[in-house]
N, C-alpha and C positions, 0 to 999 in steps of 0.2 A: 235576096231582099237586102237592097242596100241600107246603109245607116240611118238615112234620113226618113225610110219609110217602115222601119221596125217597130217603132211607136206612132200611136197616133199624135197628130199635131194637139198640143194643150189648148184647151179651151178656155177662152176667159168667161166667167159667171157674167159680167158686165155686158157682154154682147148679148145675153139672154133678158137680161134688164132693158137693153137697148131696142130690142124687138118688141118686149111688153109696152115700153114706152110710146114705139112709132104705132103699136096697134089702137093704145088708148087714146091717142092722138085722132088718129082715124075714126075711131069709135064715137068721139065726141063731135062731128060734124054730119049735118044732114044729108051731106054728099058723099059720104062714106063710101057706098057702093063701086065709086067711081076711082078707088084710090086701091092700088096694088101694093101690099110690104113684099120687098124685094130682098133675100139673102145673100151675099156677093161674097163667092169664095176666089182667092188668089191662087195663083201657081205654088207649087211646090217650092220653088226658090226663084232665083232671078228669072223673072217671063221673059226677058231679051236675050239672055246667055245662060241657058240650063246648064247645070252642073252633072246632073244626074238625069238618066232617062228612065222613069219609073213604069215598071208591068202595070197593067191594068189592076191587078188585084192589090199591088203595092200601093197604088193611087188610092182606090177605094179605103184601104185602111187607113192610109195618112189623113183624108178627108173626112173619114166616117162621124168622128165626134162633131163637126160642124154640121155636117149635112144633118146627121141626127137632130141635132138642137133646132135647126132650122123646121124641119118635120114636127117636131114637138111642139114648136112655138106657134106653129101655124102660118110660116109664111106662105104666100099665096105664090110665089115662084121662086127658085134660087137661079143663080147666073156664076158664071165662071168667064174669067178675060186674062186674056194673055198666057193661054196655055199653050206651050209649044210643041209639043209631039204626042201623037197618037194615043200611047199608053196612058198619060195621064186622062186626057181627054176621055177615052174611054172608061176608065176607073171610074171616075165624077160621075160620069152619065149612068152607067152602072148601079153605083152607089145610091145615086138619087131615084131612079126608077125604082129600083129594091124596096125605096123607102116611100114611093108613091107621092114624089115632090116634083112637081113641073120643074124644067130646066132649060135655061137657055145657054149655049155655048158659044164663046168668041175664042177662036184661035189665032195665033199670029206665026208666022213663017220663021 
């Protein structure tokens, strides 16, 4: 396990409040059924110049706190952009799947 993957990424409680704010804003409108709340996940490092290639297990562990919070707060879908290598992509998808969280993935070369 690389140094970046040993510990989970710290999760800022302000993000939990942001999800709650978005949900409250959505629920205040009659057209709430047409609004999805998305939790967006970033890459482990620089999305355009990865310093380290993570194994799926390392990536799942690294991103688990954020994905768990998305699931706990009831976002409608989570997504990840600029994921640069298969190990990280597989890890975040597996982690989201294990949480029952719908997930969209965009990778870049």
